[in-house]
N, C-alpha and C positions, 0 to 999 in steps of 0.2 A: 514964026515962033514954029515948033517940031509937031509934026501930028502924033498922036497915040501908036498908029499901028506901025510907024518908022522906028519910033521908040521900041515897043514891043520884039519889032524882028531884028532890032540892034543885040537887044538883052540875051534875044536867042540865040545868035553868033556868038556871043560871051562865053556863053553856058557848055554848047557844043565845043568852042576852042578849048576851053578848061579841062573836058571830059575827054576829047579826041588827046589833048597832053598828057593827061593822066594815064590814060590807056598804052599811050606810047612812049613814055616814061620808063622804064625799067626803076622798079623799087631798091634801093642802095641799104641793107642793112648792118647796120653801124656795130661792130666787134663788142661782143662782153666786153665793159672796165668794173673793175674792183680795187676799192682804193681800201686800203687798210694797215694800221702799224707800222706807215711808212714806207708801202708797199703800191706801186700803181702794176696791176695786172691786166694787161689788156688779151686777150682772146682772141688773138689776131684771124686766127685760118683755121673753121670747123671743118669737118667732112661732111660734103653733102653731096646728093644725086650729081651720080657722073665722075665727081672726086673722094673717092672714098680715105683721102690719108693725106695730108699737106702735115710735111714731117721737116727732120732736123734741116737746119741751115746757117746760113752763116753772115755778117755784116760787114760791110764796107764806107768809110766816110769819104764823099765825094768832097771834090776840092771846089762845088757851089755850097757845098754846106749841107746838102741832101744825106742821109743815110739811106744805102741799100741792102732789102734784106731777099739774098735769094738762098730760095730752098726747094726742097723734093715736091712736085705736085705729082701727086697717083694719080690718072684717070682713067683706069682699069680695076677687073678684076676687085677684088675685097681688101686693097690694101696691106697686104704681106711683102715682105721686102723685097720679093723677087718679082710682083706684080707690077705693071706698066708704070712709067713714071718720064715725067718731063722737068726741068729747071724753069722754075716761075719769078717773078721779081715783085717784092710792094718796096717804097719809098716814104720815109717821113721828111719832111721840113723843120721840124720843131724838137730835134734830139729825140724822138722815139717817143714823145707821146701821144700823135696821132699819126695815122700809115693811108696811105692811097690805099681805093678799096678795089682798084681793076688789079688784076693778073697781067703782066708781061710777061710774055715767055722769052725766055734767056737763051735755052737752048733745048733741041728736039730730042727727044730720044732715040738716041745713035746708039742705043744698046742690044745686045739679041734681047736682053730684059727691060732694064732701065738704065738712068743718071742718077749717082745720088750724090749724097755725102759730102757738101760742099765746103770748100775752104778759101776764104777770100784773104789777100794779102797787098797791102801796099809796096813793091819792092824799094830797096832803096835806091833806083834808078826811074824811083817815081812811074811806072807802069803799075798798071792789076792787074795780079796773076789768078785766076781761075782755076781751082783743083776739082776735079770731082771723080768718083768711079762709073765707069762706062764697064755694067754688069751684061757679059754674053749670054753666061752661064756658071754654072757652077762650079767650075775650073777656068774659067777665064772671067777674071772682076778683077781691072787692074786701076789704077789712078791715071788721070789725064790732065795735061795743063793748057790752059788758052788764055792769050793777053790779051790788053788792053790798052791802046794810049791816047785813047780818048774819053777818059772816063763810062768806060762801061758801055760805052752806046753800039761797040762793035768790038769782035774778038776775033783772033788769029785764028791761022788753021793751028787744028789739035797737036800736042808736041807728046810722041811716044814718051812716058818714063819707064816701063819695066818691059823690056826686049821680047818677043815673040820667044826666043830660048830660054826665057825664065817666066813663062808663060802660070798664073794660077790664079788664087781665090785668094786675094788681098783684101783684109779690109783695112780702110783709114778713115777714122771719124771724120766729122765736121768740126771744123775750127780747128784743124790740128797741123796742119803745116807752120812755121816759124822761121824765120828767118834771122839769122844771129847774127851779134851786132860786127862781126868781119866780116861779113856779107852771105855765107853757107847757109844756102835753102836745105831745108831735113824735113824729110816724112817718114813721120813712124808711124810702122802698118804693123798688123800680124798675119803670118802666110797658113792660109786652114790646110789648104789640097792645091794638089796640081795633077796635071794628066796621068802622070808616072810615080807618085804614091798618093794615098790615099791617108792620111792622119784622121783617128778622129776629131772629128766638125770641133769640138768645143777648145779643142786643143791646136794653139796655133804654138808659129815660130814666130818669134817677136826680131823685127829688124829693123833699118832707117834706111829710105835712099838720101843720097847726097847728091848735089847739085852748086859746083863754085864758079859758074859765069850765070849766074843767073836766070837758071832754068833750061838753059839751051842742052846739057848733059846732063846725063845722071849716071848716078853708079851705087851698086848695093856695098851698106857699111862692110867693114870685114867679119864683125861679130853678129852672127844668128843666134838670139839665146833659144832654146830649143826645151830647155828644160827649166823648173824650178820647183823646189818642194816647201811641203808645212813640216809645222813642227813634230810630224807624226814619221815624217821622211816618206810620205806619199806626194805622188807629183801633181803639182796644180795646175789646171786651168790658165794659159795666159792669153787675154784677148785684151780690142782698142787700148792699145797703147796712146800716151801724151807724151810732152815734153816740154822741158823749161829750163832756161838758162838762166844758171843762177851768176850771182854778181863776183864770186870767186873763177868767173869763165867756166867751169864743168858744166854739163849737163844732166840733171835731173829727169829719169823715166819712170812715169805712172803708169803700174797698169792692170787692168782689170781682172781679177780672179775669183775663184770657187773657194778661196781659203780664208774668208772672214775681212780681208782687207784687200787697201789698193797694194799691189809690191811695187819699190823701188829698185832700180838699178840706174847707177852711174856713169859718167863718160869724161875721161879729160884728156880729150883729144879730137873734140866738137863733133861727137857721132860716129869717129869711125871704131872704136871698138868701147862694149858694153863688159859693166861688173855684173856677178851672177844677182840678179832677181831678188828680194830678200824682202818680209815683210815689214810693214807699215803700221805706222800707229793710227793710220785712215782706215775706219771701221767701214765696212761697205760687203752688201750684198757683190751678187755676180754682174756690176752693173758701172758704167765708166763713171768716171770723175772727170773735169775740167781745172786746171790750175793757168791763171795769168797773173801777171804781175801789176800791182796797181800804181801810174801811174804817180800821183798825187803824193803820195806817202811812198812808195818803193818794197811795201811791204807785197805779201805773194796773196793772191787769191784762191781760195778752192770753193766748189759746187759739187756736191756728193749727197748721195743718200746715205744718211748715219745711221746704219740699221742692217744688222746679219742675225739672221734666222739659221742654224745649222741643220734644224730639221727640215727647213721649206728646200723643193729644188731649186730653185735658184739661189740660195743663200739669202733670202728675205726677197720682199716686194722695193720696189723703184718709190718708196715712199717710207720715212717724208724726205724733203726736197730741203737742203741746208748750205749753209756758208760758214765760212771762216777764213780767218787771216792765221798769217804765219809773219813774224819778224825775226826770224833765226832761218831765212833760205829754207823753211820745209822741213826741219827737224822736232818743231813742235806746232801747234795750231790753237788758235784762241778765239775769243769772242763768237762762239759758235752759234749761231743764229737759222731758225726755223723759216722760210720762206713758204714753204706749204705742208701740211699735216694731215688731209685728208686719207684716210686709210685705204678708199677706194683708189686713190690718184694713181696716178703714174709716171714720172716725171723723172727727166734722162738727155741726153744728145744736148747739151748745152753749148751754147756760142757768148762767148763774152767778148761786149767790145767796151771802151772807156770812155765818155763823150763829155769831156768838162770835166764837172764833178759827180756827174752821172753814172751810174753803173747799166748796162742793160744787158740781159739775158735773152736769151731765143734757145727754145726748148721744147720739148715732147710734153704734154698735159693732158690726156687722156685720161679715158677711166680704162682700168683692170680688167672690167667685167665684159668691155668688149673688144677695141684695140686699143690700149695705153699709146701708140705711135702716133694718132688720128689728126691728134689736133696739137698746132703748134701757139705757144704762148710767148707772148713776150712780157717779161717781168722788169720795173725800173725799181731803182731806188738810189740816195745819194752815197758817195760813199762813208760820210760824216756816220750816217747810219750805222755803219760796220759798226765803229769804235764808241757806240754810245749802248 
């Protein structure tokens, strides 16, 4: 028979252990998840104390079935573009529906300002390529490449893409680097200024860097697009280009502008030379668009802000957030749908990944009254949803 005194002591010990456990185990706050109209919205990375901004990133599917998302994690300042940031990662084991709660550091801040704007790519040789911007100053911001042969567990020494004699402030958006069917790697970018010439910061010179040896060496495209004109003959601001390979092997470049639409340029020689950019039917504020090919159907998918306000300084807010498909290689766009319609929202810098029959979007989704780039959201929907 157990005495009451022993039993009382035993109960008190259990209570103490439970209390101590609660005190020492950090609380894991689950992300806000919104389900509506066939969409799942995971507000995965909100800003918090000591982390004023979590911003644009990209996905890679690993051989063990997990999805890795690497993004810009700002750890000081107010989360402005030039504030300190390093690269962090989260993982999903169920196709993007849930994500790990712990931030895993991928790359320390090796820039004078930060490292940001990730593009992840599974190369034809099986290696994983990590592209990012190393921002040292407003005159030195250049893309860097690191490679992994062990499924992103470790990375090679950095490969310099732009030589010191071509130093400048280059902008490469997240999820922008592509590999053509023939193997060539293409990085679309906009050069805004250099130590020897000062361009009005908004007017970029649009160009590509090319590699035919899986990223070992790089060269500049023969064409550098310096000007485009609107219908009134005025110069257009060109920024943040992207490239998609078409079925006829031409390349289509889409370019952010201040002229009311995305501008398009085409190349027939795998990115060496580009035609003069022309306006498209993709109505847009001064905000980037993203285009990828849907593996299941072969159609193109466009994600952008379907909005233009000429009186607005930025040609309109980065809302609403829209998606559409093209069955004719980008000539026309149909099935336009709204992903987000909050008039105070700020939706942009989108990474696109297709996982089976599911679409994953990783994008900024903050509030424009504070820092619209501060919160990273994962939006999911089925490919079939696009066609209904």
